[in-house]
N, C-alpha and C positions, 0 to 999 in steps of 0.2 A: 403568514408571511412575516409577521413581526412578533417578537417576544421580548418581555422586559428583562433586562440585565442590569447589573450595577452601572451607574453612569460614570463616564470617564472624568477624572479630576480636571477642573478648570479653575482658573483664578477668577475672582469676582468681576474684574474688568478686562480679562484677557479674552482671547478668541474662543469661540465655541469649538470643541474638539469633536471631530468625526473620525472614528477609527474605521479603516477600510482593511478588512481581512482579505488578503490577496495571495495568489500563487502565480509566480512569473512564467509558468509554462502552461497556464490555463487560457484557453481560447475565450471563455466567458469574461475573464478579467481584461483581456485585450479589448473586447467589445465595450466593457465598462469604462475604458479610458476616455471615451467621448464624454461620459457623464462626469468623470473626475475633472476633466478640463473645463466643462461648463460650470461646475460648482466653484472651481477656483476662480474663474473669470467673473462669475456673478457675485460671489461673496468677498473676494479679495482677502484682506487680512483679518476680516471678522470671523473667519473660520480657519481652523487648523486641520487640514486633511492629513491624518497620520496613518502611514502604511504599517500594517501589522501582518506578520508572515504566517501563512498556513499552508506549507507545502504538502501536497497530497502524494500518497505512496504510489499512485498510478503514473506519476511523472518522475522519471528517474533523475532529472537534472534540477528539479524544483528546489531541493534543499541547498544545493550549491548556488543556485540563482539568488536565493534569499540571503545567503551569506555575502554574495557579491553586491547585492543591493545595499546591505549595511556598510560595506566598504565605500560604496559610492556616496552614501549619506555622509560618512566620515570625511570624504574628500570634497564635500560641498556640492555634489551634483546628483543627489539621490533621485529626485523625480525625473530629471532628464534621462538618467540611466534606466530607471524602471520603465519609462515609456519606450525607450529604444529596445529593450529586451522584449517587452510585451508586443511591440510592433513587429517582431520577427520570431514568433514562437516556433515556427517551422525550422529555422536555422538552429535554435536552441535544441530542438528535438534531434536534429541531425548531427550537430557538432559538439554539443555538451559544453564542458568547461572552457575549451579553447574559444568558443563563441563569446563567453562572458568576458574573457580577457580582451578579445578583439574589439568588443563593444566599448569597453573602457578606453582602450587606445583611441578609437574613433572619436570619442568625446573629449579627448585631450586629458584624460585622467592618467594617473600613474599605474600603467598596466602591470608593471613588475610587482607593485605592491598588491594589486588584485590577486595575482598568481600566488604570492606569498600568503596572503590572507586565506585563500582557499586551501592551501597546504597546511598552514599552522592552526586553522580553525578558530581564529580569534573572535569570530562573530557567532559561533555555534550557540553559545548560551543565550544570546538575544533571540535567535530563531527558535530555539527550544522553548524559551519562556513564552514567546508569542503563541506558539502552537499549543502549549499547555493551557494558557489562559483562554485561547479560543475554544478548546475542547471543554473547558470548565463552564463557559457561558453558553455552550450549545452550538457553536459554529460547526457545521458539517460539510460545507462546500464554499466555494469562492465564486464571485466576490460576495462578501457579507459586510454590511455597514452596521456600525453601532453608533447611534446618535441619541443623546438625551436619555440613555438607559434602554432604548429600544433597539432590538436586533432586526435588521431587514435583510433577508436572505435572497441575494441576487443569483445564487447558484441554481435555485429552482426555476426562477423566471425573472427576467429583467424588465418585463412589461410594466410600465408605470413606475418603475423604481426611482428614477431621477425625480419625478414629480412628487413622490412620497417623501424622499429625502429633503427636497426643497420645502415642502409643506412643513415638515417637522422642524427644519432649520429656521424658517421664518417665524414659527411660533416661539421657539426657544430664544431667538435673538430679540424678538419683540418683548418677551417676558423679562429679558435681562437689560432692556433699554438700549440694545445695540442694533436696532432694526434699520438704522441708516436714516431715520426721519428726524 
């Protein structure tokens, strides 16, 4: 379930970085949202949950959704947008890119800018780089977490995954003196 990979860069006194390799058309990633919310609530600003894109070929709107998520982060509403899209993967399946723009509008984001970003491809390099890095470190499915140089593959099974992530996070935060005590 876990394999060692190069650790994400962190500043000595900054938050612990947890990379979450995700695909916004993935039902397993939607299920993992509860874990992401719980981690955010439990650790607050001691942990930086960083979305990394890993669109799978079997989902035809995943690459566009990843680009749209980057636009949402640029507009300051990345995680709310990600949660809204993952919360309705069936609509994304059905409607495709129009759903991505509708979701932006519903969140009060600049929907026209989303539409333009999907057309001009301004976020393609970010998505491509994430996907290439994911492949290089052995990501094969989503969700996959990378914490402290360990890869935890939730695409195979999410059973006990949150507990394992919390256990590793607690150990790393304690080792860095940021365990909250």
